[in-house]
ROVEX-977396 format. One line per 10 residues: number of its first residue (from 1); their letters; for each residue x, y, z of C-alpha. Coordinates in steps of 0.1 Angstrom, whole numbers. Layout:
BEGIN
NUM) a) X/Y/Z | ...
This chain:
BEGIN
1) aptltvsnif) 287/50/916 | 301/16/909 | 334/4/923 | 353/-10/894 | 377/-39/902 | 396/-63/880 | 371/-91/890 | 339/-73/882 | 353/-58/850 | 365/-93/840
11) lfasgivvll) 331/-109/847 | 312/-82/827 | 337/-83/798 | 335/-121/798 | 297/-118/794 | 301/-96/764 | 327/-120/749 | 303/-150/755 | 275/-130/739 | 296/-122/708
21) lalfamkqrt) 308/-158/705 | 272/-170/706 | 261/-145/680 | 290/-155/658 | 283/-192/661 | 246/-190/653 | 232/-182/619 | 213/-150/616 | 181/-169/608 | 185/-189/640
31) fsvmpepkqq) 188/-159/664 | 157/-151/685 | 151/-137/719 | 120/-158/721 | 124/-194/735 | 105/-209/706 | 128/-223/678 | 124/-205/645 | 107/-224/618 | 137/-221/595
41) gelitsgiyr) 162/-224/623 | 187/-251/628 | 203/-267/659 | 237/-251/665 | 263/-273/683 | 295/-257/671 | 316/-228/685 | 307/-219/720 | 277/-242/717 | 301/-271/721
51) lvrhpmylav) 307/-260/757 | 273/-247/768 | 238/-251/754 | 226/-216/764 | 256/-192/761 | 233/-162/758 | 219/-169/793 | 254/-173/805 | 264/-140/790 | 235/-122/807
61) llcavgasla) 243/-138/841 | 280/-129/838 | 272/-93/831 | 246/-92/859 | 271/-107/885 | 298/-83/873 | 274/-53/877 | 262/-66/911 | 298/-68/923 | 305/-33/910
71) ygenwkwcls) 275/-18/928 | 276/-41/958 | 240/-33/969 | 218/-61/982 | 188/-52/961 | 209/-55/930 | 221/-89/941 | 184/-98/946 | 177/-87/910 | 205/-108/897
81) allmlvlivk) 191/-138/916 | 157/-132/903 | 171/-129/868 | 188/-162/872 | 155/-179/883 | 137/-164/852 | 164/-176/829 | 163/-211/844 | 125/-213/839 | 129/-199/804
91) mhreekmllk) 156/-225/797 | 135/-254/808 | 106/-242/787 | 129/-237/757 | 145/-272/762 | 111/-289/759 | 105/-271/726 | 140/-280/713 | 135/-316/722 | 103/-317/701
101) ryadyasyra) 118/-297/672 | 153/-313/668 | 159/-351/668 | 195/-346/678 | 187/-324/708 | 184/-351/734 | 220/-364/727 | 233/-329/725 | 217/-321/759 | 232/-353/774
111) rvkgiipfvl) 268/-343/765 | 268/-305/769 | 260/-286/801 | 232/-260/801 | 245/-227/814 | 280/-232/830 | 305/-252/809 | 314/-286/825 | 294/-278/856 | 256/-271/852
């Protein structure tokens, strides 16, 4: 059974909030779980996207870290680390496509961090 603490509940809840902010900021026709930009999509740089380019990945990682803290088992930490590596690879692949699709993406990428606001 998980051990619930203020910190792991906060991290998991923060992930849910970030997810909701990302969904709210993007238009329905822009959302996709696939890294390829939608044909009719548009570059979203408002809302939470002003702070981080990939808030959905941040949301997943916050939830994973919160859950790993709650369960405290090494193999769950390993899964969270593997998830982070998968998301980083996916992010790099997605970024290449976004650079080709949107003329403004290079300047957006230069001024906004990828996954962790103001840091990374």
